[in-house]
C-alpha positions in Angstrom: 97.8 130.6 84.0 97.8 128.5 86.9 97.9 124.4 86.4 94.6 122.7 88.0 94.4 119.6 89.0 91.4 116.7 90.6 92.0 113.6 93.1 90.6 110.4 90.8 89.9 107.2 93.0 90.1 103.2 90.8 89.4 100.2 92.1 88.7 97.0 90.1 85.2 96.1 88.8 83.9 93.7 91.3 85.2 96.5 93.9 83.1 99.0 91.8 80.4 97.5 92.1 79.9 96.9 95.8 81.6 100.4 97.0 79.5 103.5 96.8 81.7 105.6 96.5 82.7 104.5 92.8 79.0 103.2 92.1 80.0 100.6 89.8 82.4 102.8 87.6 85.7 101.9 87.9 86.8 105.8 88.1 85.8 108.6 89.5 86.8 112.1 90.8 86.4 112.7 93.7 87.4 116.5 93.5 88.3 119.1 90.9 89.9 122.5 89.9 92.5 122.4 93.2 96.0 124.6 92.9 98.7 121.7 93.4 98.1 123.0 97.1 94.5 122.3 97.8 95.1 118.9 95.9 97.8 117.9 97.8 95.6 119.4 101.3 92.1 116.6 100.1 94.5 113.9 99.2 96.1 114.4 102.7 92.4 114.5 103.7 91.1 111.7 102.3 94.3 109.3 104.0 93.4 109.9 106.6 89.9 109.4 106.2 90.7 106.0 105.2 93.3 105.1 107.8 91.3 106.6 110.3 91.8 103.0 112.6 96.0 103.2 112.0 97.3 106.6 111.0 97.1 110.2 111.3 100.3 111.6 109.5 100.2 115.8 109.9 102.0 115.9 106.3 102.6 114.2 103.3 106.1 112.5 104.1 104.8 111.2 107.6 101.8 109.1 105.4 104.6 107.8 103.5 107.0 106.4 106.5 103.8 105.4 108.2 103.4 103.1 105.2 106.5 102.0 104.1 106.6 97.9 103.1 103.2 97.7 103.8 100.8 95.8 100.8 99.4 99.3 100.8 100.8 103.0 100.8 101.5 106.2 100.2 104.3 107.0 97.3 106.9 110.0 97.8 105.8 112.6 95.6 106.7 112.0 92.1 108.5 114.1 89.3 105.9 116.2 88.2 104.6 116.8 92.1 101.9 114.4 92.3 101.0 112.2 95.0 99.4 109.1 95.6 98.0 106.3 98.1 96.3 102.8 97.9 93.8 101.7 100.1 91.9 98.7 100.1 92.5 97.8 96.6 91.5 101.3 95.8 93.6 104.5 94.3 93.4 107.7 95.3 95.8 110.5 93.6 96.5 113.5 92.1 96.3 114.2 88.3 96.7 117.0 85.5 92.7 118.3 84.6 93.3 118.2 80.8 94.7 115.2 81.4 
């Protein structure tokens, strides 16, 4: 059976109460029930939406390169195949469902 993944967002309490995406919660699920390939696309789409005024990344490698050595950046793919990026005090990441 194929593993399923979700896109999670995390921030600290101060921002969670001011950002409607979080609605007062520090951890929220953005999307779930995704294959890893679908999660990759969704996370890249989120990256491009968040950074729309600064960058456009055609793929994840480009997202990592564009934000390298920046305070908020895209991480290289982790050993387990998941990915993450940070934007303005918010962290978006792929997580295996059930974890």
